Every structure is written in structure tokens, then in C-alpha cells.
C-alpha positions as a LaTeX table, in Angstrom:
\begin{tabular}{lrrr}
\hline
Residue & $x$ (\AA) & $y$ (\AA) & $z$ (\AA) \\
\hline
Met1 & 103.61 & 118.39 & 119.72 \\
Lys2 & 100.26 & 118.43 & 117.95 \\
Ile3 & 101.67 & 120.41 & 115.01 \\
Gln4 & 104.45 & 117.86 & 114.59 \\
Asn5 & 101.93 & 114.99 & 114.57 \\
Leu6 & 99.79 & 116.81 & 112.02 \\
Ala7 & 102.77 & 117.55 & 109.78 \\
Thr8 & 103.92 & 113.93 & 109.92 \\
Leu9 & 100.43 & 112.72 & 109.12 \\
Ala10 & 100.18 & 115.11 & 106.16 \\
Ile11 & 103.48 & 113.89 & 104.72 \\
Val12 & 102.54 & 110.22 & 105.07 \\
Val13 & 99.12 & 110.76 & 103.50 \\
Thr14 & 100.60 & 112.73 & 100.61 \\
Leu15 & 103.12 & 109.98 & 99.90 \\
Leu16 & 100.49 & 107.25 & 99.90 \\
Thr17 & 97.66 & 108.88 & 97.99 \\
Ala18 & 98.79 & 108.11 & 94.46 \\
Cys19 & 98.44 & 104.33 & 94.49 \\
Gly20 & 97.18 & 103.04 & 91.16 \\
Asn21 & 97.66 & 103.30 & 87.44 \\
Thr22 & 94.55 & 105.23 & 86.45 \\
Gln23 & 93.19 & 108.51 & 87.72 \\
Ser24 & 90.16 & 106.82 & 89.26 \\
Asp25 & 92.36 & 104.21 & 91.01 \\
Arg26 & 94.50 & 106.94 & 92.54 \\
Ala27 & 91.42 & 108.92 & 93.60 \\
Leu28 & 89.81 & 105.85 & 95.23 \\
Ser29 & 92.93 & 104.72 & 97.05 \\
Gly30 & 93.79 & 108.29 & 98.02 \\
Gly31 & 90.31 & 108.83 & 99.41 \\
Ala32 & 90.43 & 105.61 & 101.43 \\
Ile33 & 93.89 & 106.28 & 102.83 \\
Gly34 & 93.02 & 109.92 & 103.52 \\
Ala35 & 89.81 & 108.97 & 105.31 \\
Gly36 & 91.63 & 106.51 & 107.55 \\
Ala37 & 94.44 & 108.91 & 108.30 \\
Gly38 & 91.99 & 111.77 & 108.85 \\
Ala39 & 89.96 & 109.74 & 111.33 \\
Val40 & 93.08 & 108.84 & 113.29 \\
Gly41 & 94.35 & 112.41 & 113.10 \\
Gly42 & 91.04 & 113.83 & 114.25 \\
Ala43 & 90.97 & 111.48 & 117.22 \\
Leu44 & 94.60 & 112.17 & 118.16 \\
Leu45 & 94.15 & 115.93 & 117.98 \\
Gly46 & 91.05 & 115.87 & 120.14 \\
Gly47 & 88.62 & 116.60 & 117.33 \\
Ser48 & 85.96 & 114.53 & 115.69 \\
Pro49 & 87.15 & 111.38 & 113.92 \\
Val50 & 84.19 & 111.68 & 111.53 \\
Thr51 & 85.15 & 115.23 & 110.53 \\
Gly52 & 88.76 & 114.12 & 110.17 \\
Ala53 & 87.70 & 111.22 & 107.96 \\
Val54 & 85.59 & 113.46 & 105.72 \\
Leu55 & 88.31 & 116.08 & 105.33 \\
Gly56 & 91.09 & 113.49 & 104.95 \\
Gly57 & 89.08 & 111.51 & 102.42 \\
Ala58 & 88.38 & 114.59 & 100.34 \\
Ala59 & 92.02 & 115.71 & 100.46 \\
Gly60 & 93.29 & 112.21 & 99.65 \\
Ala61 & 90.89 & 111.74 & 96.76 \\
Ala62 & 91.77 & 115.14 & 95.30 \\
Thr63 & 95.49 & 114.53 & 95.66 \\
Gly64 & 95.19 & 111.08 & 94.13 \\
Ala65 & 93.11 & 112.38 & 91.24 \\
Phe66 & 95.50 & 115.23 & 90.47 \\
Thr67 & 98.70 & 113.18 & 90.51 \\
Asp68 & 100.15 & 111.35 & 87.57 \\
Lys69 & 101.17 & 107.69 & 87.79 \\
Asp70 & 104.77 & 108.81 & 87.27 \\
Asp71 & 104.66 & 111.06 & 90.36 \\
Val72 & 104.25 & 108.21 & 92.85 \\
Asp73 & 103.88 & 104.66 & 91.58 \\
Leu74 & 103.11 & 102.09 & 94.27 \\
Gly75 & 101.94 & 99.49 & 91.77 \\
Lys76 & 98.54 & 98.05 & 91.06 \\
Pro77 & 95.87 & 98.54 & 93.71 \\
Val78 & 94.52 & 95.46 & 95.48 \\
Trp79 & 91.24 & 95.51 & 93.55 \\
Arg80 & 93.07 & 95.30 & 90.18 \\
Lys81 & 95.23 & 92.21 & 90.83 \\
\hline
\end{tabular}
């Protein structure tokens, strides 16, 4: 059951990390989403929410920074409207 939760969380985080038009927007939003998801994942899996947030934030920021706006385009981030 834990592996299924982790896999689902990874898919959701990957789909949401590329929010924004610029590389820095995608890195910021990916880091924020990844940190939140990592904290929840760490708590659900019995680990440390802080460690989960750090790892999730790093993974989300990296994924957001390395994606192109054409890969996943969720529109302008909240801070750009």
C-alpha cells in the first residue's frame, strides 16, 4: 500500500511541477508544490515531514527548472497575474 501511495504522489507532483512561463517560475512553483507533497508523503509513510519537504522541494524545483513551458502549461503562476 505504501508503494502505491508513493507512486501516486510522484505522478501528481510530476504533473504539477511545471507551472509557469519562465524557467524560474517553473522552478519556484515546482519547489513549492514538491515541498508540500514531500511533507505530506513523509508524514504518510511514517518518515519525517521535514525530510520529505526538503527532498520533495528539491525534486520539484529541479523538475520545474528542466521542463519547457510546452511540456506542461498550467498558465501564469499566481504571483504573475
